[in-house]
Structure formats: structure tokens, C-alpha cells
C-alpha positions as CSV (number, residue, x, y, z in Angstrom):
1,X,0.0,0.0,0.0
2,X,2.8,2.4,0.9
3,X,4.5,1.5,-2.4
4,X,1.4,2.4,-4.4
5,X,1.0,5.6,-2.6
6,X,4.6,6.5,-3.4
7,X,4.2,5.7,-7.1
8,X,1.0,7.7,-7.4
9,X,2.7,10.7,-5.7
10,X,5.6,10.4,-8.0
11,X,3.3,10.4,-11.1
12,X,1.5,13.4,-9.9
13,X,4.8,15.2,-9.4
14,X,5.9,14.4,-12.9
15,X,2.6,15.6,-14.4
16,X,2.8,18.9,-12.4
17,X,6.4,19.4,-13.6
18,X,5.5,18.9,-17.3
19,X,2.5,21.3,-16.9
20,X,4.8,24.0,-15.5
21,X,7.3,23.5,-18.3
22,X,4.7,23.8,-21.0
23,X,3.6,27.2,-19.6
24,X,7.0,28.8,-19.6
25,X,7.8,32.0,-21.5
26,X,8.9,31.2,-25.1
27,X,11.8,33.7,-24.8
28,X,13.0,31.7,-21.8
29,X,13.4,28.6,-23.8
30,X,9.9,27.2,-23.4
31,X,7.9,25.6,-26.2
32,X,6.6,28.0,-29.0
33,X,3.0,27.9,-29.7
34,X,1.1,29.3,-32.7
35,X,0.1,32.9,-31.9
36,X,-3.5,33.9,-32.0
37,X,-4.5,36.7,-34.3
38,X,-5.3,39.8,-32.3
39,X,-7.3,42.6,-33.8
40,X,-6.0,46.1,-32.8
41,X,-8.3,47.9,-30.5
42,X,-10.2,50.8,-31.9
43,X,-8.8,54.2,-30.8
44,X,-11.5,56.6,-29.8
45,X,-10.6,59.9,-31.3
46,X,-14.0,61.5,-30.8
47,X,-14.5,61.7,-34.5
48,X,-17.0,59.7,-36.6
49,X,-15.5,56.8,-38.4
50,X,-14.3,57.6,-41.9
51,X,-16.6,56.6,-44.7
52,X,-15.8,56.4,-48.4
53,X,-17.4,59.4,-50.2
54,X,-20.2,58.4,-52.6
55,X,-19.3,58.4,-56.3
56,X,-21.5,61.2,-57.7
57,X,-19.8,61.2,-61.1
58,X,-22.0,60.2,-64.1
59,X,-21.3,56.9,-65.9
60,X,-19.0,57.2,-68.9
61,X,-21.7,56.6,-71.4
62,X,-23.8,59.4,-69.8
63,X,-20.9,61.8,-70.1
64,X,-20.3,60.8,-73.7
65,X,-24.0,61.4,-74.6
66,X,-24.0,64.8,-72.8
67,X,-20.8,66.0,-74.5
68,X,-21.9,64.8,-77.9
69,X,-25.5,66.1,-77.7
70,X,-25.2,69.4,-79.6
71,X,-22.8,67.8,-82.2
72,X,-25.3,65.0,-82.8
73,X,-28.3,67.3,-83.4
74,X,-30.2,66.9,-86.6
75,X,-28.8,69.2,-89.4
76,X,-32.3,70.5,-90.1
77,X,-32.8,71.5,-86.4
78,X,-29.4,73.2,-86.4
79,X,-30.2,75.1,-89.6
80,X,-33.6,76.4,-88.5
81,X,-32.1,77.4,-85.1
82,X,-29.6,79.4,-87.0
83,X,-32.3,81.0,-89.2
84,X,-34.2,82.0,-86.0
85,X,-31.1,83.5,-84.5
86,X,-30.5,85.6,-87.6
87,X,-34.1,86.8,-87.5
88,X,-33.5,88.0,-83.9
89,X,-30.3,89.7,-85.1
90,X,-32.1,91.7,-87.8
91,X,-32.0,95.0,-85.9
92,X,-28.2,94.8,-85.8
93,X,-27.7,93.2,-89.2
94,X,-30.1,95.2,-91.1
95,X,-32.5,93.8,-93.8
96,X,-29.9,93.1,-96.4
97,X,-27.4,91.8,-93.8
98,X,-29.9,89.4,-92.4
99,X,-31.0,88.3,-95.9
100,X,-27.5,87.6,-97.1
101,X,-26.7,85.7,-93.9
102,X,-29.8,83.4,-94.2
103,X,-28.9,82.8,-97.9
104,X,-25.4,81.8,-96.9
105,X,-26.6,79.5,-94.1
106,X,-29.1,77.9,-96.5
107,X,-26.4,77.3,-99.1
108,X,-24.3,75.6,-96.5
109,X,-27.2,73.5,-95.3
110,X,-28.0,72.4,-98.8
111,X,-24.3,71.7,-99.6
112,X,-24.2,74.0,-102.6
113,X,-20.9,74.8,-104.3
114,X,-20.1,78.4,-105.2
115,X,-21.8,78.4,-108.6
116,X,-24.9,76.7,-107.3
117,X,-25.1,79.1,-104.3
118,X,-24.9,82.1,-106.7
119,X,-27.7,80.7,-108.8
120,X,-29.8,80.0,-105.8
121,X,-29.3,83.5,-104.4
122,X,-30.2,85.1,-107.7
123,X,-33.4,83.1,-108.1
124,X,-34.3,83.8,-104.5
125,X,-33.8,87.6,-104.9
126,X,-36.0,87.6,-108.0
127,X,-38.7,85.6,-106.2
128,X,-38.5,88.1,-103.3
129,X,-39.1,91.0,-105.7
130,X,-42.0,89.2,-107.3
131,X,-43.6,88.5,-103.9
132,X,-43.1,92.1,-102.8
133,X,-44.7,93.3,-106.1
134,X,-47.7,91.0,-105.6
135,X,-48.1,92.2,-102.0
136,X,-48.1,95.9,-103.1
137,X,-50.8,95.0,-105.7
138,X,-52.8,93.3,-103.0
139,X,-52.7,96.5,-100.9
140,X,-53.7,98.6,-103.8
141,X,-56.6,96.2,-104.5
142,X,-57.8,96.3,-100.9
143,X,-57.8,100.1,-100.9
144,X,-59.7,100.2,-104.1
145,X,-62.3,97.8,-102.8
146,X,-62.6,99.7,-99.5
147,X,-63.0,103.0,-101.4
148,X,-65.8,101.7,-103.7
149,X,-68.9,102.5,-101.8
150,X,-71.2,101.3,-104.6
151,X,-70.4,97.7,-103.8
152,X,-72.9,95.7,-101.7
153,X,-71.7,93.3,-99.1
154,X,-71.7,90.3,-101.5
155,X,-69.7,92.0,-104.2
156,X,-67.3,93.5,-101.7
157,X,-66.6,90.1,-100.3
158,X,-66.0,88.6,-103.8
159,X,-63.7,91.5,-104.7
160,X,-61.6,91.0,-101.6
161,X,-61.3,87.3,-102.3
162,X,-60.2,88.1,-105.9
163,X,-57.5,90.4,-104.6
164,X,-56.2,87.8,-102.1
165,X,-56.2,85.1,-104.6
166,X,-54.2,87.1,-107.1
167,X,-51.6,87.7,-104.4
168,X,-51.5,84.0,-103.4
169,X,-51.1,83.0,-107.1
170,X,-48.2,85.5,-107.5
171,X,-46.5,84.2,-104.4
172,X,-46.8,80.5,-105.5
173,X,-45.3,81.3,-108.8
174,X,-42.4,83.0,-107.2
175,X,-41.8,80.1,-104.8
176,X,-42.0,77.7,-107.7
177,X,-38.9,79.4,-109.2
178,X,-37.0,78.5,-106.0
179,X,-38.3,74.9,-106.0
180,X,-37.1,74.5,-109.6
181,X,-33.4,75.2,-108.6
182,X,-33.5,72.9,-105.5
183,X,-31.9,69.5,-105.8
184,X,-33.5,66.1,-105.2
185,X,-31.7,65.3,-101.9
186,X,-33.3,64.9,-98.6
187,X,-32.4,68.4,-97.3
188,X,-33.8,70.0,-100.4
189,X,-37.0,68.0,-99.9
190,X,-37.3,69.1,-96.3
191,X,-36.7,72.8,-97.3
192,X,-39.5,72.4,-99.9
193,X,-41.9,71.4,-97.2
194,X,-41.2,74.7,-95.3
195,X,-40.3,76.9,-98.2
196,X,-43.0,79.5,-97.5
197,X,-41.9,79.7,-93.9
198,X,-38.3,80.1,-95.1
199,X,-39.3,82.8,-97.6
200,X,-41.0,84.8,-94.8
201,X,-37.7,84.7,-92.9
202,X,-35.5,85.7,-95.8
203,X,-37.7,88.5,-97.0
């Protein structure tokens, strides 16, 4: 019994010694163990944590569309915008300056060469004179009808219609001269559709 007690005591002593050795400092020669990852403690600076600023820039495709917008506008829209700007500039350009500028802008829009542009300008100026002449005749006709007190209401109305129709006929004939020198391209076709509006601007 005494021997068993002694052996048990010796075994306990050995286990205790091994346990003490395993817990020794590595720098003092003890066993090295795999270190645990330790996250650094957050330092309280009194300021809110930094956040990444939101990206407010537009996507590349949006920027490309914005920058290319005016350059990608339809030529017809650009042309009529220029005509409108020249109409607004009439007080500073004068009647002839505005007319010449619109004719030059139209020649560029239609893609006319120098000779074609000269022909187009000459025909347009002739058409303007014819329309102005028709307008003056209209005014004279209206005055004559108004001054004729012998006309009853029905005859007066008929006479006024005749005066207006003569003016419209003269104007159509003048515009037909311009249509005759326009080409067959899509821009010429678009200008034909708004030729009367264009003539009102160039006059």
C-alpha cells in the first residue's frame, strides 16, 4: 500500500512538472505555440468613423452622350435654329445683312458649291421681288375695294377674295422658281416642305 501511494505521488509530481514547463515563456526557452490573431483595439478619437465618399460622377456613357449632344443634333434643327437667331439679329444686321446671312446659311445646309449658291441666291432675290410686287398690288386692290362705296356686301366680299387670290397666285409662282433650282436630296425635300416659312424669314 505504501509503495502504491509513493508511485502515485511520483506520477502526480511528474505531471505537475510537465505542466509547469509547458507554460514557460517562449523567450526563456519554453515551447513555442502558434500565436492567435489579435485585432487592434479601436482608438476613440471623438470623430465619426471615416466613410468612403459616394461616387457622384456620371457613368462614362452618360458623359459621352452629354458632350456629344449638340454635335449629334439633326442638321435640319441646327439650320432652323440658325435662321431663328438671324431673325432675332435683324435690328443689328439690317434687312440686307440678315437676308445675305440666311442665304449663306441655306447654301451651307444644302451643300451647294459656289456656282450653285450664286444661282440659288439670284433666283431667291428675284422671287422676293415678285412676292413684294404681288403684295403691293394686293394692298392697292384692298384700298380700291374699300373705297368703292357702290359695292354691296356680297360684291365687296367677292372682290376681296379676288385680290387675295391674285396675291397668293403670284406668291406661289415666285416660290415655284426657287423649288425649280432645289436639288433632289433629302435636305432640299425638307426645305420644300417649309419653303413658304423660309421665304417669310429671308424677306
